[in-house]
DRENKEKE-106652 format. One record per residue: x, y, z of N, C-alpha, C in turn; residue in one letter. Coordinates in steps of 0.1 Angstrom, whole numbers, plus 2048, in hexadecimal, padded with zeros to 3 digits. Layout:
BEGIN
XYZXYZXYZA
...
//
This chain:
BEGIN
A8D536820A7D535820A7753F820X
A7E54C82EA7A55882EA7655F821X
A8355B818A8856480EA7F563804X
A79552801A7454B7F6A635547FBX
A64550807A5255680AA52563805X
A5C56F80AA59579805A5A57E7F8X
A615787F0A645767E2A535747D9X
A4D56A7DCA405617DAA345707DDX
A355757EBA2D57F7EEA2B58B7E7X
A3A58F7E4A3E59C7DDA375997CFX
A3A58C7CAA3458B7BBA285897B8X
A205837C5A135877C2A0B5937C5X
A1259C7CCA0E5AA7CCA105B27C2X
A1C5AE7BAA1E5B47ADA125B27A2X
A125A37A5A075A07999FC5A479AX
9F55A37AB9EA5AC7AB9E85BB7A9X
9F45C47A99F45D17A89F55D0798X
9F75C878F9FA5CB7839EC5CA77CX
9E45BB7839D85B977D9CB5C677CX
9CE5CA78C9C85DB78E9C75E3786X
9D85E67889D95F37839DA5F4770X
9DE5EA7689DE5E675F9D55E1755X
9D15D275A9CA5CA7539B95CF758X
9B95D57649AA5D47699A75E876AX
9B05EF7669AE5FA76B9A25FE766X
9A260075999360A75498A60475EX
9845F675D97B5F37669775F9774X
9835F77789825FB78697E60B789X
98661278098962177F974623782X
97461E77696462177195B61C77CX
95D61178795760D79095661679EX
96561C79D96A6247A89646347A5X
96063979795D64279794C642798X
9436387959366397949306357A8X
93D62F7B093A62F7BA93E63D7C4X
9426447BE9486557C794065E7C0X
93D65E7B39376697AD92666C7AFX
9276737B69156777B690D6827ACX
90567F7A88FB68479D8F26887A7X
8EC6917AA8E16957B08D56A17A3X
8CC6997A48C36A179E8B76AD7A3X
8BE6B77A18B46C17AA8A66C67A9X
89F6C57AB8906C57A88896D17A9X
8856DB7A08806E67A58726E97ABX
8726F27B38656F67BA8596F97B0X
84E6F37AE8416F27A683A6FD7ACX
8377087A08337137A48227117ADX
82471B7B581671D7BC80A7227B3X
7FB71E7B37F07257AE7E472C7B9X
7E67387B27DA7427BC7CF7447B3X
7C574A7BB7BC7527B67BD7607B2X
7B47637AD7B47727A77BB77F7B1X
7B47797BB7BC7847CC7C87807CFX
7D07737C77DB7717D07DB7657D9X
7CF75F7D97CE7577E87D17487E4X
7DB7457EB7DE7367E47D872B7E2X
7D67237D97CB71A7D77D370C7D3X
7E070D7D07EB7007CE7FD7087D3X
7FF6FE7DA8107057DC8176F57DCX
8236F87E082F6ED7E18316EF7F4X
8356E17F583A6DE8048426CD802X
8496CE8088526C480E84C6B7812X
84E6AB80D8496A3818852696819X
85568E82085D68582485967981BX
86067381686266581086C65D817X
86A64E81587064381A87863C812X
88563880E88A63180489462980FX
89961B80789F61280D8AC60F804X
8B960A80B8C66088068C75F9806X
8BC5F17FE8C15E28008CD5DF801X
8D85E17FC8E65D88028EA5E080EX
8E35E38178E55ED8258DB5E082EX
8D25D98288C85D78348CC5C1833X
8D05C483A8D15B58448C35A9840X
8BA5A984A8B259F8488A15A9841X
8A35A883589A5AE82C88C5AE831X
88A59F83087B5998368785A083EX
87A59E84B8785A88598765B6856X
87F5BA84E8805C884D8735CF849X
86E5C483A8645C883185A5C883AX
8565BB83E84A5B98508495C9854X
8535CC85D8505D586384E5E185EX
8555E78538505F184A8435F3846X
83E5E88418335E483C8285E6845X
82B5E48508225E385A8205F185DX
8285F885F82660886282360D857X
82660D84A82361584181361183AX
80E6048418045FE83A8065FE82FX
8105F78268135F38138165E3817X
8135DE80B8135CF80A8215C980DX
8245C28118325BC8178375B480FX
8305AC8058375A27FE8405A87F1X
8345B47EB8395BF7E28485C47EBX
8485CA7F38545D17FE85E5C57FFX
85E5BB8048695B380486D5B17F8X
8675B17EB86A5AB7DE8725B67D9X
8735C47DE8785CE7D98865D17E0X
8865C87EB88F5CB7F789D5C37F1X
8965B97EC8A15B17E88A55B27DAX
8A95BE7D48AD5C27C88BD5C87D1X
8C65C37C88D35C57C98D85D67C5X
8D45DE7CF8D75EA7CA8D85F47D4X
8D75FF7D08DB6097DA8CA6157DFX
8C46147D28B761A7D98AC6157D5X
89D6147E289360D7DD88B61A7E2X
88061C7DD8766247E686E61B7ECX
86961C7F686161880185461D7FFX
85062980884862E80384763F801X
84364C7F98446577F583A65E7F9X
83F66A7FF83567680782C670810X
83366A81B82A66882882B674831X
82067183E81F67B84782D67E84EX
82E68A84E83A68C85783B682868X
82B67F86D82C67587782D667875X
82A666869831656863841654861X
84466185D85266085B85B661868X
85566B87085F66887D85D65A885X
85365088685064488585D63D87DX
85B63B870866633870876634873X
87664487488364D878886644885X
88064588D88163F89B884630898X
880628892885618893895616890X
89A6228888A56218888AA61787EX
8A76138738A660986E8B560A863X
8BF6058668CD60685C8C860384DX
8CA60B8428C560A8358B8611834X
8B161583A8A461C8378A162A83CX
8A26328338A464083489D64A82DX
89C65683288F66083189666D828X
88E67381D89067D816884688813X
88A69581187B69980F87969B7FFX
86E69D7FC8676987ED85F6A77EEX
85F6AD7E18556B97E18456B37DFX
83C6B97E482E6B47E68256C07DEX
81E6BD7DB8136C47D78086C87E3X
8026D17E47FA6D17EF7F16DE7ECX
7DF6DB7ED7D76E37E87CE6E87FAX
7D16F08017CD6F78077BD6F580DX
7B96F68007A86F58007A36ED7FCX
7A66DF7FC7A66D47FC79B6CF7F0X
7906CB7EF78A6C97E37836D77DAX
78A6E67E17856F07DB78D6F27CBX
7836F47C07886F67B578F6EE7ADX
78D6E07B57966D37B17996D27A0X
78D6D279F78A6D178D7916DD786X
7956E678B79C6F07827A86ED787X
7AF6EC7937BD6E87947BE6DE790X
7B66D178D7BD6C578E7C56BF795X
7CF6BB7947DD6B179E7E56AD796X
7F16AB7A37FC6A379C8006957A0X
80869079780D6817988156817A6X
81D6747A68256737B583167B7B0X
83767C7A68436857A183D69379EX
8326997A182F6A67A282F6AA795X
8296A078B8286A377B8186A877BX
8146AF7748046B57767FD6AB76AX
7F46A876E7ED69B76C7D96A0768X
7D86A976D7CA6B07687CB6C276CX
7C06C37657BD6D376C7C86DE763X
7C76E976B7D36F276B7DF6EE76EX
7E36E17767EF6DC7767F56D476CX
7EB6D17657F06CA7587F36D074EX
7E86DE7497E76E573F7F46EC740X
7F56F174A8046FD74F80F6F5756X
8126E675581C6E075A8296E2755X
82A6E974B8386ED7478396FA74BX
83070174E83570D757838709767X
82B70376B82F70177983C6FB77EX
83F6F17768486E877D8566EC77DX
85B6F67738646FA7718726F076AX
87B6F67698896F07698926E776FX
8916DC77089E6D577C8AA6D877BX
8B56D77848C06DA77F8C76CC787X
8D66D178A8DF6C578F8E86C7797X
8F06BF79E8FD6C37A69036B87A3X
90F6B679E91C6AB79E9246AA7A9X
9256A47B39316A17BB9316967C3X
93B6957CB93F6847CE93A6817DCX
93C6747DE93666C7ED9436667F3X
94066580194B65E806945650807X
94D64281294E63B810940634814X
93D63C81C92A639825922643819X
92264480F91864D804917659807X
91C66481091A67081492167580CX
91968480591D68E7FB92C695801X
9346977F893E69E7FF93F6AB7F9X
93B6B57FB9376C57F79436C87EFX
94D6C67F795B6CB7F59616C97E6X
95B6BC7E195B6B57D99546BA7CFX
94B6C57CD93F6C47C39486C97B5X
9406BF7A99466C479C9416CD796X
9336CD79592D6D478A91B6D7791X
91B6E278F9096E67939046EE789X
8F26EB78B8EC6F87848E06F778AX
8DC70278C8D37057978C26FF790X
8BB7037958AA6FA7918A7705791X
89B70A783898714780886710787X
88571B79087771479886971578DX
86171679085471378984C72078AX
84472678283C73178083173178CX
82D73E79082573B79A81B73F78DX
80A73C7917FF73F78A7F374678FX
7EF74D78B7E37547917D8754784X
7CC74D7917C27487867B7755783X
7AC75477B7A775F77B79875A788X
79874E78E78B74C79578E7547A0X
7877537A878475A7B978174D7C3X
78974E7CA7867447D477A7437DEX
7737527DE7687557E475A74F7DAX
75D7547D075574F7C375073D7C6X
75F73B7C57607297C47597257CDX
75C7267DC7547247E67467257E7X
7407307E073272E7DE72B7277D6X
7337267CD73171B7C673270E7C4X
73970A7D07396FD7D472E6FB7E0X
72B7047E67237017F07156FF7EAX
7157057E17097007DC7056F87D2X
70F6F47D07176E57C870C6D97D1X
7116DD7E07116D47EA7026D57EEX
6F96DC7EF6EC6E37ED6E46D97E6X
6EA6DC7DA6E06D27CF6E46C37D1X
6EE6C17D06F46B37D66EA6AB7DFX
6E96B47ED6E16AB7F46D46AB7F4X
6CE6BA7ED6C06BA7EB6BB6B17DEX
6C46AD7D26BE6A97C96C269D7C4X
6CF6977CA6DA68F7C86DB68A7B9X
6E26917B26E16947A36EC68B79FX
6F06847936F767C78E70868B78FX
70569078B70F69B78970B6A878BX
7126B578D70F6C278C71C6C7788X
7156D577B7236DF77971C6EC777X
7266F678372270178072C70E77FX
73071677673772077273272B772X
73D73477573B74377874374A770X
73F75576574775B75A74876B75DX
75376E75C75077F75A74A77E74AX
73E78674573D78273774478C72EX
7477947357517A272B760799729X
76779573277479173177778372CX
76B77772E77076F72A77776473BX
77B76F74777F76875077675E757X
77A75275A77474976677674A76FX
76A75077876A75378376A74B78EX
76374078A75E73479075B724789X
76171A78D75970D78475F70178FX
7536FE79274F6F079C7496E7793X
74C6DC79A7436CE7947456C579EX
7386BE7A07346B17A87336A579BX
73669B7A173F6977AC75169B7ACX
75669C7B77636A57B876A69E7C3X
7766A27C478069B7C77886A17D2X
79569B7DB79C6A37E27AA6A37DAX
7B06AB7D97BC6A87CE7CB6A77D9X
7C86A77E67D16A57EE7CF6967F5X
7C56907ED7C167F7F07BB6797E6X
7C06757DB7BB6707CF7B86667D0X
7BC65B7D97BD64B7DA7AF6497D8X
7A56497DC7956467DC78F6507D0X
7956597CA78D6607BF78F6587B3X
7826567AE77D6517A178265A795X
78265478B78565B77B77A66677AX
76D65F77D76066677B762676784X
76667579176868279B77268A794X
77C68578D78768D78A78669777CX
77969577477969776B7726A376AX
7756B076776F6BA7657646BD75CX
7596B976074F6B67587476C674EX
74B6CD75674A6DC75374D6DD745X
75B6D673F75F6D77337626CC729X
7606C172F75D6B472C7526AF728X
7476B172C7386A772D72F6B0721X
72B6AA71A7246B27117156AD713X
70C6B47126F86AF7146F56B770BX
6E76B27076DD6BE6FF6DA6C6709X
6DB6D17056D96E07106CC6E4710X
6C16DC7096B16DC70A6AF6F1709X
6A66F57106A470270B6A970C70FX
6B470D7186C17157186C671A709X
6C47127026C97136F06C171E6F0X
6B47206F16AC7276E86B27386E9X
6BB73A6F26C27436F06C77476E4X
6CA73E6DE6D573E6D06C87406C7X
6BF7366C76B173B6BF6AD7476C0X
6A874A6CB6A57596CA6AF7636C4X
6BD7626C96C97686C26C47686B4X
6C67646AD6C775E69F6BD76A698X
6AD76569F6A076A69A6A377969DX
6A577F6A36A37906A46B27956A1X
6BE78D69D6C47936946C1792686X
6BD7876876B47886746A9791671X
6A37956806987A267D68F796672X
68B78C67A68178167167778467FX
67578668C67178A69567279969DX
66779C69F6687A46B066379E6BBX
6617A56C465D79F6D164D79E6D2X
6487A56C46357A36C66357976BBX
63F7936AF6387886AA63077E6AFX
62A77B6AA61D7726AE61F7626ABX
62175B6AF62374B6A96167406B3X
60D7396AA6067306AC60D7246B9X
60B71F6C46147186CA60D7096CAX
5FE7096C55FA6FE6C05F46F36CDX
5F06FB6DB5EB6F46E35F26F06E9X
6006F16E760C6E46EE60D6D86E6X
6056D56DA60C6CA6D460C6CE6C4X
6196C96BA6186D16B061E6C36A6X
6156C269B61B6B36956236B8688X
62F6B768963D6B567F63C6A867AX
6386A966D63869466663A68E66FX
64068667563A67C67964067C68BX
64268C68B64868969963B69A69EX
63C6976AD62F69E6B363B6A96BCX
6376B46BC6406BC6C663A6C26D1X
63A6C16E06336C76E963B6D26F1X
6306D96F86346E37006316DB70EX
6396E37186366DC72762B6E072DX
6256EA7256136EF72A60F6F271DX
6016F271B5FB6F370A5FC70470AX
5FF70B7046007196FD5F771D6F2X
5F17266F05EA7286E35F67336D9X
5ED73C6D55F97486D360274D6D8X
60B74D6D86167576E162175F6DAX
62176D6E062E7756D963A7706DCX
6437736D16507716D16587736E1X
6527806E465B77C6F065476F6FEX
64976F6F764376670164275C702X
6477556F76507496F165B7476FCX
66874D6FB66F75070466F750710X
667758713661757725659749727X
65574372264E73B72365372C71EX
66172971966771E71365E71A70BX
65571E7016507156F66577106ECX
6577056EE65E6FD6E265B6FC6D3X
64B6FF6D56456FE6C664770B6C2X
6457156CB6487266C16567276BFX
66071D6C866E7206C367171A6B7X
66A70F6B766F7086A966670B69BX
65B71569F65871F69266072C68DX
66172F69D66C73C69967A735692X
68072B69668A72A68E68A72467FX
67A72067D67771B66F674728667X
67373666C67474066668273E660X
68874266A69974466469B73A65AX
69E72B65B6A17246506AF71B655X
6B070F6506BD7086546C970D654X
6CA7136496DC7176446DD72664DX
6D673064F6D67396586D7735667X
6CB72C6696D07296796DC71F67CX
6DF7196736F07136766FA719677X
6F672566C6FF73266E70373467DX
6F773B6836F573F68F6FD73269DX
6FD72869B6FC71F6A370D71E6A1X
71471E69672072169472973069AX
72073569672674669D7267476ADX
71F73E6B071B73B6C272C7336C5X
72F72F6BA7397256BE7377186C1X
72C7136C27277056C67296FC6BCX
7336ED6C37376E46B77466E56B8X
74B6F36C17586F56C175F6F86CBX
76D6F26CF7706F76DC7737046E2X
76B70A6EC76D7176EF77F71D6F2X
78A7126F379371A6F279A7196FFX
79471670B79671E7197A271271DX
7AC7187287B971372A7BA705733X
7B16FC72F7B16EF7347B06E672FX
7B26DA7357B46D072D7A86C6729X
7A46BF71E79A6B471F78B6BA719X
78D6C971677F6CE71277B6CA704X
76C6C97057656C06FB7626CC6F4X
75F6C96E67566D16DD74A6D26DAX
7436C96E17356C56E17306BE6D4X
7266BE6D171F6B36C17176BF6BDX
71D6C36AF7146C96AA7146C5698X
70C6BE69670F6B968870F6C367BX
7186C26717186CD6647096D0662X
7096DB65F6FD6DF6596F96D9650X
7026D46476FE6CE6396F66C063EX
6F96BA6476F46AE64C6E56AF655X
6E46BA6576D36BD65D6CA6B9657X
6BD6B065B6B66AA6556AA6B9657X
69E6B56526916BF6566916BD662X
6926B366B68C6AD6736976BB67FX
6A26BA67F6AB6C06866A56CF689X
69F6D46806986E068468D6E368EX
6896D969167E6D46996846D06A3X
6946CF6A66986C96B06A26D36B6X
6AD6D76B06B66DB6B36B56EB6BAX
6AC6F66B36A87076B96A37046C2X
69D6F76CA6996F76D96A36EF6E2X
6AF6EA6DB6BB6E46E66BB6D76E4X
6B46CD6DA6B36C16D86BB6BD6CDX
6C46B16CD6C96AE6C06D56B76BFX
6DF6BB6CB6E66C46C66EE6C06D9X
6FC6C06DC7056BE6E970D6C86EBX
70E6CD6FA7176DA6FA71C6D6706X
7276DD70B72A6DB71B7256EA722X
7296E872F7226F273872A6FF736X
73A70172F73E70B72C73E712722X
73870A71773270D70B72671970BX
71A71071871371B71A714729720X
72072572A72373372B72873B727X
73273C71773573F711729746709X
71F7417027137406FD70B74F706X
7067487136FE75871C708762719X
71675F71C71E76D71E71B77870EX
71A76F7047177776F970A7846FDX
70277D6FF6F77867046FC78E70FX
70278D71970579672570C7A271FX
71A79E7157207A97137207AE703X
7147AE70270E7B76F87117B06E8X
7157A36EA71579B6D97267956D9X
72C7956E173A7906DF73C7846E3X
74377A6DC74776D6E175676D6E7X
75976D6F276976B6FC76B75E6FEX
77775E6FC7807556FF781751712X
77874571177874772278B73F727X
78C74673179B741736798742743X
7A273B7487A57397597B373C75CX
7BC7407587C774575C7CB75675AX
7CA75A7637CC7667637DC76E75DX
7E47687667F376A7617FD76376BX
80576876881576077281876D77DX
81D76778582577178F82F769794X
83B77379684676E7A284676D7B0X
8507697B984B7647C68457707CDX
84C77C7C884778A7D283A78C7CAX
8307847C58257867BB8237907B3X
82C7967AF82E79F7A582A79E795X
8237A078E81F79E78382C799776X
82B78C77283878876B83078C75DX
82478375B81F78474B80F78174EX
8077887467F67877487F078273CX
7E877773B7DB7767337D278372EX
7D17837247C77907207B878871DX
7AB79171B7A078B7137A278A70BX
79C77F70279D7826F378F77A6EFX
78B7876E57807886DD77F77E6D1X
7767706D177876C6C37737756B5X
7637776BB75A77C6AD7537846B8X
74C78D6AE73A7926AF73178B6ABX
72B7836B372177A6B471377F6AEX
70B78A6B570278F6B17047A26B4X
6FB7AA6B07017B96AE6FC7BA6C0X
6FF7C96C26FC7CC6D16EB7CD6D5X
6E67D26C76D57D56C86D47C86CBX
6D57BF6C46CF7AF6C66D27A86D4X
6DF7AB6D76E17A76E96DB7AC6F1X
6D77BB6EF6D07C46F96BD7BD6FBX
6BC7B96EB6AC7B46EB6AC7A36F3X
6B479F6F16B67936F56BA791704X
6C279C7076BD7A27196AD7A071CX
6AB7A971669B7AD71869379F71BX
69379571268C78A712690780721X
6A07807226A177B72D69D77C739X
69E78C73969A79674668A78F746X
68079173D67578973E673779741X
67977274167B766742681765750X
68876E75C68876C76767D77276CX
67677E76966F78576B65F78076BX
65A77775D64F77875C650764758X
65876275765875774E65D749756X
65E73F75366673375B674733762X
67674176268574376C68174B775X
67575077C66E753788676751790X
67B7427966847407A46917457A2X
6957497956A574F7946A575D79AX
69A76679769977279E69C7777ABX
6A97867A76AE7867B36A97947BBX
6AD7967C86A179D7CF6A97AB7CEX
6B57B07C96BD7BD7CB6C77BB7BDX
6C47B17B56C67B47A66BD7AF799X
6BF7B77936BC7B07826C07A577DX
6BA79C7756C178F7746B978B767X
6C278475B6BF77E7526C2771751X
6B876A74A6BF75874A6B1752742X
6B674873E6AE73E7386B072F741X
6A27297406A271A74A6A270F73DX
6A67037426A66FA7386A56EE73DX
69D6E073C69B6D774169E6CC733X
6A66C57336A66BC7276A76AE72EX
6A06A37206A06987246B0694720X
6B36897296C16837276C167871CX
6C86797136CB6707056CC66270AX
6BF6577066C764A7096D06446FEX
6D863D7016E663B6F66DF6316EEX
6D16276F66CE61C6EC6C36236E4X
6BF6306E36B86366DA6AF63D6E3X
6AA6496DE6A16536E46A16596EEX
69F65B6F769E66370269865E712X
6A066271C69F65472768D66172BX
68765E733678664737679667741X
68566374C68566775B69466A75DX
69C66F7526A96787586AC68074CX
6B068B7556AF69A74E6BD6A2755X
6BF6AC74C6C96B67506C26C2753X
6C06C875E6BC6D57626C46E275EX
6C26EA7576CE6F47596C570475BX
6D070C75E6CB71A75A6D671F75AX
6D772B74F6E073474A6DB74174CX
6E474E7546E27597536EA763759X
6E876E75B6F077675F6E8784769X
6F378976E6EB7947776F87A0776X
6F57AD7776E87B37756E67B1766X
6DC7B67656D67B57556DF7C374CX
6DC7CD7536E27D47496F67D6747X
6F97D17517057D375370B7C775BX
7097BC75470A7B175871B7AB760X
71B7A876A7277A877172E792771X
72178F771723781773716777768X
71F77076271676875D71575775FX
70E75276370C74676C707739766X
70D72F76570872775E70471776AX
6FA7167696F77077756F06FB76CX
6F76EF76C6F06E37696F26D8771X
6E56D37736E56CB77F6E26BA778X
6E86B17786E56A576F6DE69D778X
6D46977766CA68C7766C568F785X
6C369B78C6BD69F7986B1694797X
6AC6907A56A26897A969C68F7AFX
68F68D7B06806957B367D69E7A9X
6816A87AB6826BA7A36896B8796X
6846B878668D6B577E68D6C1775X
6816CB7796816D677268E6E1771X
6936EB76669D6F27676996FE772X
68E70377068870A776687708785X
6846FF78A6866FB7996926F579EX
6996F17986A86EB79C6B36F379AX
6B56FA78E6C270078A6BC71078CX
6B27157896B172378B6B1728799X
6AB7227A46AD7257AD6BE7267B4X
6C471C7B26D171D7B56D87287ADX
6D472A7A26DC73A7996D87477A4X
6CC7457AB6C97537B46D07507BFX
6D07447C76D87447D16EB74B7D3X
6ED7467C57017497C36FE7587C2X
6F675B7B76F87687B36F57717BEX
6E87717C66E977A7D36F57787DCX
6FF7707DE70B7737E27157757DDX
71A7737CF7227797C67217857C2X
71578D7C271879B7BF71A7A27C9X
7157A37D47167A97DE7247AA7DFX
72A79B7DF73A7997E27457A57D8X
73E7A57CF7467A97C17407B77C2X
73B7BD7CD7357CE7D07327D07C5X
7287CA7BD71E7CE7B07147D47B5X
7117E47B37077EA7B96F97E37B1X
6F07E57BB6E17DF7B76D87EB7AEX
6D47E07A36CC7E879D6C07EB79EX
6BD7E67AA6AC7E47B06AC7EF7BCX
6B47F77C16B37FD7CA6C17FA7D3X
6C18027E16CA7FF7E96C97EB7F0X
6D67E97EC6D77DA7F06D47D5800X
6CE7D28046CA7CD8166D47C4817X
6D17C58256DD7BD82B6D47AF82EX
6DE7A68276D97988296D7792837X
6CF78B8386CB7898476D577B84AX
//
């Protein structure tokens, strides 16, 4: 009997061995390999973003994330309840995920260190922590529309983060090794390794101080006028470098859970609007370049009401005969249209194209709009009574900044850009973006004449509230009725704007202020022009620009 028992047992073992080692060997070998092989994807460090003085605007940091191993969790319903209460997440959804028969499930990603410590203190088997890369913006909402934001997996979604995502994110690496029965990595059995290539660090053209000045002014405008939106751009007119760009509404890229799509949009480059009287700088430039007028050319402004066909054109005040310089200073619609009439439709349309209106500027930011300019062949006669004064055409705030920079830099259209270059970890330059001239738009002589006109606007005309104490300034006001999608224009909705630069002879900064639907006041001369003044009187001394009105007085 003993012999028989041993023979049966031995035969059973032999059969089992044959089944394992011969019949099922391939399947079991694959299973063993799957259980013991560990492939780790090594995430690269995302590059930092700096301002022009190499102050950090966006940086990489590690954040704890919580994951679970469902196979190791016994009472999944109870554990789901405990975790859901601690993390303020949906219990039913978490319970469903924990019921999956696998080795890995995300519970909550990128939590605070305090929350991670609380979860760790619970000591729940099958609930673990791991560090993940997270984007952090030290300034909060500062420069939010320029910088943009990243998603949960650190991919760029908006702004610089999106446009330069390939350079910032780097290249992932990998490590192939083995793990023991408790799924711990056994480093000594490493089978292969490729290091991750870290992302590049970007240096922007913007200056954090100038950006702060702009955003503080926007806060003031929002509090005083309660507008629907505000956009402000500061530009170096000689190079096209964007020194500052901000919009309202804004958002905090460190916490985007409550941010609306509207708040994330970079309105300075995406939103188009009829510019109104600020567009008259294009009309004036064309007229002077073609030598059809000079400063003393006189035009009858019809006492404020000019009948053209079925349309009556109005000025905000009744004027009689005005010189061309006075037409620009007083922002006469009737005078401007009469000047454009001497140019003719074809020639005027040519200058609109020269200023690059109706085309993207080519700025290195995502989502730029081209504006709206119909082909000149489609223009009607009535268009020559609207477009010269900034109606029937739509532009972005950045396009206005490019236009006024043409006057500031003696006639050249520069490509605006926001990335100055790339640097290594030590801060040394790796590559550099350089200014790019698109074309000459008007002659140096014409640009100087238009400068003189715009200086007159600030000194004697509608832009008096933009006059600076220690610097000369050039600029143009604009007050545009907003288009009603149902036809015509709203009678109580406006875009108030001011475009200008300072100092006049050697401009250091071009500035554009656009305030959408201000409440109370709505004229660009009263809303946007004073904002220009307040910002310029902080920015120019900060840039150490010498006063061209004598010694700079100490601010009180």
